[in-house]
N, CA, C and O of each residue as an XYZ file, in Angstrom:
384
protein
N     -90.689    -40.233    -30.688
C     -91.429    -39.086    -30.196
C     -92.796    -39.556    -29.741
O     -93.384    -40.475    -30.311
N     -93.288    -38.899    -28.695
C     -94.592    -39.224    -28.151
C     -95.368    -37.938    -27.878
O     -94.783    -36.871    -27.689
N     -96.708    -38.062    -27.861
C     -97.565    -36.930    -27.536
C     -97.736    -36.811    -26.029
O     -97.775    -37.815    -25.317
N     -97.837    -35.572    -25.548
C     -98.148    -35.306    -24.145
C     -98.827    -33.943    -24.062
O     -98.738    -33.129    -24.981
N     -99.498    -33.718    -22.957
C    -100.084    -32.419    -22.677
C     -99.339    -31.815    -21.491
O     -99.045    -32.506    -20.515
N     -99.037    -30.520    -21.582
C     -98.371    -29.822    -20.482
C     -99.401    -29.599    -19.382
O    -100.448    -28.993    -19.610
N     -99.089    -30.101    -18.174
C    -100.045    -29.958    -17.068
C     -99.492    -29.120    -15.919
O    -100.188    -28.893    -14.930
N     -98.257    -28.664    -16.040
C     -97.713    -27.826    -14.975
C     -96.249    -27.509    -15.151
O     -95.623    -27.881    -16.144
N     -95.722    -26.818    -14.174
C     -94.306    -26.442    -14.130
C     -93.656    -27.083    -12.924
O     -94.330    -27.393    -11.942
N     -92.365    -27.280    -12.990
C     -91.594    -27.794    -11.864
C     -90.479    -26.784    -11.605
O     -89.609    -26.582    -12.452
N     -90.509    -26.158    -10.442
C     -89.523    -25.144    -10.101
C     -88.569    -25.713     -9.055
O     -88.993    -26.204     -8.009
N     -87.289    -25.638     -9.353
C     -86.247    -26.129     -8.442
C     -85.235    -25.009     -8.244
O     -84.521    -24.643     -9.178
N     -85.172    -24.473     -7.052
C     -84.224    -23.383     -6.811
C     -82.797    -23.891     -6.687
O     -81.847    -23.143     -6.921
N     -82.641    -25.158     -6.319
C     -81.319    -25.770     -6.240
C     -81.319    -26.955     -7.192
O     -82.118    -27.880     -7.044
N     -80.418    -26.926     -8.173
C     -80.312    -28.028     -9.130
C     -78.889    -28.112     -9.654
O     -78.067    -27.241     -9.368
N     -78.597    -29.147    -10.413
C     -77.268    -29.375    -10.960
C     -76.794    -28.150    -11.748
O     -77.582    -27.468    -12.402
N     -75.502    -27.896    -11.670
C     -74.912    -26.741    -12.358
C     -75.092    -26.786    -13.866
O     -75.027    -25.743    -14.518
N     -75.320    -27.970    -14.442
C     -75.524    -28.078    -15.882
C     -76.942    -27.664    -16.296
O     -77.238    -27.602    -17.489
N     -77.816    -27.382    -15.331
C     -79.196    -26.984    -15.624
C     -79.523    -25.633    -14.999
O     -80.529    -25.517    -14.298
N     -78.698    -24.602    -15.231
C     -78.917    -23.340    -14.516
C     -80.181    -22.590    -14.913
O     -80.780    -21.941    -14.055
N     -80.615    -22.643    -16.157
C     -81.758    -21.825    -16.567
C     -82.810    -22.591    -17.367
O     -83.760    -21.986    -17.863
N     -82.662    -23.885    -17.500
C     -83.634    -24.644    -18.266
C     -84.973    -24.704    -17.537
O     -85.027    -24.948    -16.331
N     -86.052    -24.478    -18.287
C     -87.411    -24.546    -17.749
C     -87.838    -26.008    -17.679
O     -87.643    -26.765    -18.630
N     -88.417    -26.399    -16.555
C     -88.893    -27.765    -16.371
C     -90.415    -27.783    -16.398
O     -91.065    -26.992    -15.715
N     -90.976    -28.685    -17.185
C     -92.425    -28.829    -17.300
C     -92.866    -30.175    -16.747
O     -92.114    -31.149    -16.778
N     -94.094    -30.218    -16.240
C     -94.733    -31.482    -15.896
C     -95.638    -31.800    -17.085
O     -96.516    -31.011    -17.435
N     -95.416    -32.962    -17.700
C     -96.198    -33.348    -18.874
C     -96.910    -34.669    -18.606
O     -96.426    -35.524    -17.865
N     -98.076    -34.806    -19.234
C     -98.854    -36.029    -19.116
C     -98.924    -36.686    -20.488
O     -99.578    -36.155    -21.386
N     -98.266    -37.831    -20.673
C     -98.408    -38.543    -21.947
C     -99.883    -38.830    -22.225
O    -100.656    -39.080    -21.300
N    -100.270    -38.793    -23.501
C    -101.654    -39.047    -23.898
C    -101.705    -40.160    -24.930
O    -100.715    -40.455    -25.601
N    -102.887    -40.779    -25.046
C    -103.065    -41.880    -25.994
C    -103.255    -41.354    -27.413
O    -103.155    -40.150    -27.651
N    -103.527    -42.247    -28.347
C    -103.632    -41.865    -29.759
C    -104.830    -40.965    -30.050
O    -104.870    -40.316    -31.095
N    -105.805    -40.915    -29.147
C    -106.930    -39.986    -29.327
C    -106.524    -38.576    -28.928
O    -107.253    -37.619    -29.190
N    -105.356    -38.443    -28.292
C    -104.782    -37.189    -27.811
C    -105.600    -36.579    -26.680
O    -105.416    -35.410    -26.343
N    -106.507    -37.366    -26.087
C    -107.374    -36.860    -25.033
C    -107.153    -37.534    -23.692
O    -107.179    -36.874    -22.653
N    -106.939    -38.834    -23.705
C    -106.857    -39.589    -22.456
C    -105.405    -39.762    -22.005
O    -104.501    -39.999    -22.805
N    -105.224    -39.633    -20.693
C    -103.902    -39.848    -20.118
C    -103.440    -41.272    -20.385
O    -104.232    -42.214    -20.359
N    -102.151    -41.410    -20.639
C    -101.562    -42.727    -20.906
C    -100.264    -42.837    -20.123
O     -99.201    -42.460    -20.614
N    -100.354    -43.351    -18.910
C     -99.163    -43.472    -18.093
C     -99.050    -42.358    -17.080
O     -99.953    -41.534    -16.927
N     -97.933    -42.348    -16.396
C     -97.688    -41.388    -15.317
C     -97.125    -40.077    -15.856
O     -96.455    -40.066    -16.889
N     -97.396    -38.970    -15.160
C     -96.790    -37.691    -15.545
C     -95.265    -37.756    -15.462
O     -94.705    -38.552    -14.709
N     -94.612    -36.913    -16.241
C     -93.153    -36.853    -16.307
C     -92.691    -35.416    -16.140
O     -93.449    -34.478    -16.392
N     -91.454    -35.247    -15.718
C     -90.826    -33.928    -15.717
C     -89.886    -33.892    -16.914
O     -89.085    -34.806    -17.111
N     -89.988    -32.825    -17.719
C     -89.186    -32.715    -18.936
C     -88.572    -31.326    -19.052
O     -89.160    -30.337    -18.616
N     -87.401    -31.266    -19.636
C     -86.804    -29.975    -19.983
C     -87.548    -29.442    -21.202
O     -87.799    -30.175    -22.158
N     -87.898    -28.163    -21.158
C     -88.619    -27.512    -22.253
C     -87.635    -26.710    -23.092
O     -87.046    -25.746    -22.603
N     -87.451    -27.100    -24.358
C     -86.522    -26.369    -25.226
C     -87.247    -25.519    -26.267
O     -86.606    -24.905    -27.120
N     -88.598    -25.480    -26.201
C     -89.366    -24.761    -27.227
C     -90.317    -23.712    -26.669
O     -91.002    -23.048    -27.446
N     -90.385    -23.539    -25.366
C     -91.255    -22.519    -24.781
C     -92.720    -22.909    -24.718
O     -93.596    -22.069    -24.922
N     -92.991    -24.168    -24.438
C     -94.375    -24.646    -24.355
C     -95.059    -24.090    -23.111
O     -94.409    -23.743    -22.125
N     -96.390    -24.014    -23.183
C     -97.165    -23.488    -22.069
C     -98.191    -24.480    -21.567
O     -98.448    -25.507    -22.195
N     -98.769    -24.158    -20.433
C     -99.749    -25.020    -19.796
C    -100.918    -25.327    -20.734
O    -101.474    -24.424    -21.360
N    -101.283    -26.597    -20.826
C    -102.402    -27.033    -21.651
C    -102.045    -27.360    -23.092
O    -102.867    -27.923    -23.815
N    -100.839    -27.019    -23.522
C    -100.472    -27.269    -24.918
C    -100.158    -28.746    -25.163
O     -99.654    -29.453    -24.290
N    -100.476    -29.182    -26.384
C    -100.105    -30.517    -26.839
C     -98.685    -30.422    -27.389
O     -98.384    -29.555    -28.210
N     -97.818    -31.323    -26.928
C     -96.408    -31.266    -27.311
C     -95.928    -32.646    -27.731
O     -96.599    -33.654    -27.508
N     -94.751    -32.665    -28.345
C     -94.026    -33.905    -28.614
C     -92.826    -33.934    -27.682
O     -92.145    -32.927    -27.488
N     -92.580    -35.111    -27.106
C     -91.407    -35.247    -26.255
C     -90.622    -36.486    -26.648
O     -91.154    -37.422    -27.244
N     -89.361    -36.465    -26.303
C     -88.481    -37.620    -26.498
C     -87.881    -37.977    -25.144
O     -87.776    -37.143    -24.245
N     -87.489    -39.253    -25.029
C     -86.895    -39.699    -23.780
C     -85.653    -40.531    -24.060
O     -85.337    -40.837    -25.210
N     -84.960    -40.887    -22.996
C     -83.725    -41.644    -23.154
C     -82.630    -40.787    -23.764
O     -82.607    -39.571    -23.571
N     -81.726    -41.417    -24.497
C     -80.602    -40.678    -25.077
C     -81.050    -39.626    -26.093
O     -80.335    -38.651    -26.323
N     -82.219    -39.811    -26.702
C     -82.743    -38.805    -27.643
C     -83.015    -37.474    -26.949
O     -82.975    -36.424    -27.591
N     -83.286    -37.505    -25.669
C     -83.564    -36.280    -24.915
C     -82.349    -35.370    -24.829
O     -82.479    -34.183    -24.532
N     -81.183    -35.915    -25.084
C     -79.944    -35.129    -25.020
C     -79.425    -34.751    -26.404
O     -78.251    -34.408    -26.545
N     -80.261    -34.806    -27.405
C     -79.834    -34.537    -28.778
C     -80.198    -33.145    -29.280
O     -79.893    -32.822    -30.428
N     -80.837    -32.309    -28.465
C     -81.125    -30.944    -28.905
C     -79.935    -30.050    -28.582
O     -79.069    -30.426    -27.791
N     -79.890    -28.898    -29.179
C     -78.803    -27.947    -28.924
C     -78.746    -27.573    -27.444
O     -77.662    -27.463    -26.872
N     -79.903    -27.378    -26.829
C     -79.959    -26.946    -25.436
C     -79.628    -28.071    -24.460
O     -79.034    -27.823    -23.411
N     -80.006    -29.303    -24.794
C     -79.834    -30.405    -23.832
C     -78.585    -31.251    -24.051
O     -78.345    -32.202    -23.306
N     -77.800    -30.921    -25.049
C     -76.598    -31.723    -25.315
C     -75.708    -31.791    -24.075
O     -75.356    -30.763    -23.496
N     -75.352    -33.003    -23.676
C     -74.509    -33.269    -22.506
C     -75.110    -32.794    -21.187
O     -74.381    -32.518    -20.234
N     -76.440    -32.698    -21.131
C     -77.124    -32.315    -19.893
C     -77.749    -33.557    -19.259
O     -78.076    -34.513    -19.963
N     -77.917    -33.551    -17.949
C     -78.492    -34.715    -17.264
C     -80.016    -34.745    -17.383
O     -80.727    -34.380    -16.447
N     -80.501    -35.178    -18.529
C     -81.948    -35.261    -18.728
C     -82.318    -36.581    -19.388
O     -81.528    -37.173    -20.124
N     -83.521    -37.022    -19.109
C     -84.045    -38.237    -19.718
C     -85.367    -37.957    -20.435
O     -85.990    -38.873    -20.971
N     -85.799    -36.676    -20.443
C     -87.071    -36.328    -21.079
C     -87.017    -34.869    -21.525
O     -86.716    -33.983    -20.725
N     -87.309    -34.620    -22.807
C     -87.246    -33.270    -23.367
C     -88.464    -32.993    -24.232
O     -88.797    -33.778    -25.120
N     -89.134    -31.862    -23.968
C     -90.194    -31.377    -24.859
C     -89.488    -30.670    -25.996
O     -88.780    -29.685    -25.785
N     -89.690    -31.190    -27.238
C     -88.949    -30.636    -28.363
C     -89.817    -30.106    -29.497
O     -89.294    -29.721    -30.543
N     -91.144    -30.078    -29.306
C     -92.025    -29.509    -30.326
C     -93.383    -29.193    -29.717
O     -93.859    -29.901    -28.830
N     -94.001    -28.123    -30.203
C     -95.381    -27.771    -29.853
C     -96.232    -28.127    -31.060
O     -95.938    -27.701    -32.177
N     -97.279    -28.903    -30.843
C     -98.105    -29.414    -31.942
C     -99.107    -28.343    -32.400
O     -99.821    -27.763    -31.582
N     -99.151    -28.089    -33.714
C    -100.127    -27.175    -34.301
C    -101.398    -27.915    -34.702
O    -102.505    -27.479    -34.385
N    -101.234    -29.027    -35.397
C    -102.383    -29.851    -35.745
C    -101.940    -31.274    -36.022
O    -100.776    -31.537    -36.322
N    -102.905    -32.195    -35.912
C    -102.648    -33.604    -36.184
C    -103.753    -34.109    -37.103
O    -104.939    -33.940    -36.823
N    -103.347    -34.724    -38.192
C    -104.274    -35.334    -39.142
C    -104.043    -36.837    -39.099
O    -102.903    -37.297    -39.167
N    -105.121    -37.602    -38.987
C    -105.010    -39.051    -38.923
C    -106.102    -39.663    -39.798
O    -107.274    -39.312    -39.665
N    -105.728    -40.560    -40.677
C    -106.655    -41.185    -41.601
C    -107.475    -40.161    -42.388
O    -108.666    -40.353    -42.632
N    -106.819    -39.080    -42.775
C    -107.482    -38.049    -43.569
C    -108.404    -37.127    -42.780
O    -109.087    -36.287    -43.365
N    -108.430    -37.275    -41.456
C    -109.296    -36.437    -40.617
C    -108.453    -35.630    -39.649
O    -107.471    -36.127    -39.098
N    -108.840    -34.400    -39.451
C    -108.176    -33.534    -38.489
C    -108.638    -33.944    -37.095
O    -109.815    -33.801    -36.763
N    -107.706    -34.459    -36.268
C    -108.110    -34.893    -34.927
C    -107.665    -33.934    -33.840
O    -108.097    -34.039    -32.692
N    -106.791    -32.989    -34.209
C    -106.372    -31.953    -33.259
C    -105.959    -30.714    -34.024
O    -105.267    -30.797    -35.038
N    -106.388    -29.565    -33.531
C    -105.943    -28.276    -34.072
C    -105.783    -27.308    -32.919
O    -106.652    -27.199    -32.053
N    -104.680    -26.619    -32.918
C    -104.360    -25.679    -31.834
C    -105.330    -24.528    -31.795
O    -105.206    -23.645    -30.945
């Protein structure tokens, strides 16, 4: 699992039949400070109802197809959690 921030939506009116109603998000992976971008933005299937600006956890590769919604779907990236808070070394570094 990795941290990312939701930076947008991706709307596709024509897509594979296995993805008829899944919401697609544009996410930006972030570094361990949870503030700075780390790498290129990605498009991910959203299985938890995340919104713009939220800090999320995502999985990629075969793990992206392990949720109830994404099982046997053509995806390589899935947002599978919305982060409430992060504690690191006994300090709160993020709170929703």
